C-alpha positions, -999 to 999 in steps of 0.1 A, spaced: 641 30 368 647 -7 366 655 -22 332 654 -57 318 623 -79 324 609 -53 347 603 -29 318 595 -54 291 558 -49 296 562 -15 281 564 -33 247 541 -57 230 568 -83 225 556 -119 228 564 -134 262 581 -165 248 604 -145 224 640 -137 231 643 -105 211 678 -94 203 670 -76 170 659 -41 179 683 -30 152 663 -43 122 629 -26 126 629 -13 162 601 -21 186 577 7 195 567 11 231 530 9 240 529 45 252 542 58 218 518 36 199 490 51 220 500 86 209 500 74 173 465 60 177 453 92 192 466 111 161 449 85 139 416 91 157 420 128 153 427 124 116 398 101 109 373 124 125 377 147 94 405 135 71 402 164 47 404 191 74 433 173 91 454 165 61 448 198 43 444 224 70 460 210 102 488 187 91 513 214 79 515 230 114 516 196 131 545 185 110 563 218 117 559 212 155 572 176 152 601 187 130 611 214 156 613 188 183 633 164 162 656 192 150 665 201 185 672 165 193 696 159 163 712 194 164 697 208 132 679 238 120 642 227 114 642 241 79 670 216 69 650 185 80 622 167 62 604 135 71 608 104 50 594 69 57 628 53 62 665 59 57 665 40 24 637 63 12 659 93 21 689 79 4 669 72 -27 657 107 -27 692 121 -27 708 96 -52 680 98 -77 679 136 -75 716 136 -82 713 112 -111 714 139 -138 747 151 -125 765 118 -129 785 111 -161 801 80 -177 832 72 -158 822 89 -125 828 69 -93 803 66 -65 823 55 -34 810 35 -5 825 11 20 824 -27 21 802 -25 52 775 -6 34 738 -14 38 727 -36 8 696 -16 -1 714 17 -3 742 2 -22 717 -13 -47 703 22 -52 739 33 -60 741 5 -85 708 16 -100 717 52 -106 752 43 -117 738 19 -143 715 47 -157 743 72 -159 774 52 -169 790 58 -135 806 31 -114 802 20 -77 835 16 -59 837 -2 -26 865 8 -1 877 -25 13 872 -19 51 884 -50 70 863 -70 95 873 -80 121 887 -45 125 915 -33 148 908 4 151 892 34 135 923 42 115 917 11 94 884 26 83 898 60 73 928 45 57 908 21 36 884 48 25 912 72 17 929 46 -6 897 42 -25 892 79 -34 903 88 -69 901 118 -92 869 103 -106 851 102 -72 820 125 -74 800 113 -43 806 93 -12 779 73 6 792 63 40 774 46 70 775 62 104 768 29 122 771 -1 99 742 -24 95 760 -57 88 788 -52 113 774 -29 139 805 -6 139 804 31 147 825 46 119 847 77 127 823 97 106 838 132 113 872 121 101 857 103 71 837 134 61 869 155 64 887 132 39 861 141 13 856 177 22 892 185 16 888 171 -19 855 189 -26 836 156 -28 800 157 -13 791 131 13 758 113 20 758 97 54 736 67 60 727 71 97 699 46 97 709 34 132 723 66 146 693 87 160 689 77 196 719 54 197 746 81 194 746 119 199 741 139 167 749 175 158 739 176 121 745 213 116 782 209 125 789 173 114 800 185 79 780 161 58 761 173 27 732 149 32 722 127 62 695 101 65 684 84 98 656 63 111 635 73 141 617 40 144 648 21 156 667 36 186 644 66 190 613 45 197 590 61 171 564 41 151 576 24 119 577 46 89 594 76 107 627 88 95 646 120 87 665 135 57 688 164 64 702 184 35 727 212 36 710 244 25 731 248 -6 719 215 -20 682 217 -11 669 232 -45 681 201 -64 668 174 -40 633 160 -46 613 132 -29 612 98 -44 575 104 -52 569 135 -73 535 150 -65 517 183 -69 544 206 -56 574 199 -79 598 228 -76 578 243 -49 607 242 -25 624 216 -4 600 216 25 569 220 4 578 191 -19 586 166 9 556 177 30 531 162 5 539 133 -17 504 119 -19 481 102 6 499 84 34 495 80 72 516 109 87 509 99 123 543 81 126 560 114 119 537 132 144 546 106 171 583 112 169 582 137 198 566 110 220 595 87 210 620 113 219 603 119 253 604 82 260 641 80 250 650 110 272 632 95 302 651 62 298 684 80 292 679 101 324 678 67 343 710 54 327 696 34 298 725 40 275 751 28 300 729 -2 308 726 -13 272 762 -8 262 777 -24 293 754 -54 289 763 -57 252 800 -55 258 799 -81 286 778 -105 265 801 -101 235 831 -110 256 814 -141 270 799 -153 237 831 -149 217 851 -167 245 826 -196 245 828 -199 207 865 -194 205 863 -166 180 879 -131 180 863 -99 191 855 -83 158 858 -46 167 873 -26 196 849 -15 223 852 22 215 837 15 181 805 0 195 773 14 208 743 -9 212 750 -33 183 777 -59 179 784 -85 152 799 -118 163 820 -142 141 812 -179 141 836 -208 146 857 -218 115 849 -185 98 822 -199 75 815 -182 41 782 -164 38 755 -167 12 719 -155 12 708 -191 18 732 -196 48 722 -163 63 685 -173 62 691 -208 74 710 -196 105 684 -170 113 656 -197 110 675 -222 131 678 -197 160 642 -186 157 625 -220 151 645 -241 176 654 -216 203 628 -188 200 656 -162 195 650 -134 171 684 -123 160 697 -116 125 724 -136 108 746 -114 87 769 -115 57 798 -93 69 825 -90 42 816 -124 29 816 -143 62 787 -155 83 781 -137 115 754 -130 141 744 -94 150 730 -88 184 712 -56 196 710 -45 233 679 -28 244 665 -18 278 640 -47 277 669 -72 275 688 -87 303 718 -110 307 696 -141 304 687 -132 267 724 -132 258 730 -163 278 704 -180 257 721 -168 225 754 -181 237 740 -215 246 723 -218 213 754 -209 192 776 -232 212 751 -261 208 748 -255 170 786 -252 166 793 -283 187 768 -303 166 783 -290 133 751 -273 124 763 -238 117 752 -233 80 779 -231 53 776 -213 20 782 -245 0 754 -266 16 
C-alpha cells in the first residue's frame, strides 16, 4: 500500500489544507464513516426496536472486538464518548472517598481538561492537586519517573498519569510509573487518550486501576468513541457521568444506557480497528514514525532549537520548541495557531508545554514530507520576521 497523497482520498480532508493535527480530534476515513451511516440507517428504520432490543447485543459484539485489540477482558471495558468523559466518571465516582488534606497527584504534562476535573473534585472534598514537575525538554524516561517519585507523599491517595502526553507528545514509561504507585498501595488512573492505535496495549496486565482511551484518534473510529477500563475490584463503585435508569445495576448495565444518544460511533469501532490493521500490515506505523522523526530533526535544525525528547519516547506525535523559548499564554497559543492556519493553510496546534510556547505535529498515513516542509518554511518565516507570538503582547 502506498501512503501519503496517494491515500489521502480515503479521507474527506480539504484539498488545500495541510493537516498535521490528527492528534486533536482524529480524522475518520470515508469507509468507516460509511459503516457508521449504515448503522444509523438501521437504527432509524425502527429506533425503539434497535435501541431497546438490538443495541445490547451489538454493543457486546463491538466491545469484544475492542477488548481483543487492547488486551482486555470484555467485561472490564465500557464505552464512553471521549477520554475526558471516562476520567470524569472515575474521578467523580471516587469523590466521596476523598478527604480534606488528601493529595491527587498528576504530572506537569497533564491534559488540561482532566486536570480541571481533578481541581473540581478536590475543591468539593478539601483535597489538593499536586503536580509532579516533569521537565520539558526531557532527556530520558528516568527524568519522568524520578520527578513523579519525588512528588509522592503519605497524603497521596490517587495518581492520574498520561500514557502519551497531550501538550508534549511524549510516551511516558507507564509501566514503571504504575509500579511506583502500586508498591505504595496508591491507585492509578491512566489517561491514555492518544494511546489506542498509536502504541500496543495490554490493559489486563498493565497494572493500572483505571484506564481511559480514545478510539476516534489513532484507531480511526468516528468521533464520540472511547473506552473506559476498570479493574474488576473497583467496578462496583464506578458510575457513568450521567446517572440514568440503572443506578447500581452493575458496571456494564449502568454504562450501557445513560439516556438517548447516537451509539453508532461505538458500533463502528470494529471498522476502525479493521482499517488500522490493514494499514499496519502495510507498514503504516513505521512510515508515520520515521517521517515524524526525520521532520523533527529538520525543523528543529532550521529553527536552531533543541530536540525536546529522545526518539525512543516518541510515537506519532512530537512537540517542537520555538526560537528564543517564548513564554506561553492562552492568547499566544491561539494567535500562533491562527497565524499558521490563516496565512499558510496549516492545521497544527500551538501548545503551552510547561509554560513555554511550542508547536505539536502529528504524523499520519495521509501526510508526506511536503506537509512537514511547509510547516518548517512557515515557522522559519515567522521567526525571521519576529512574528512568533509572545505571552506579553
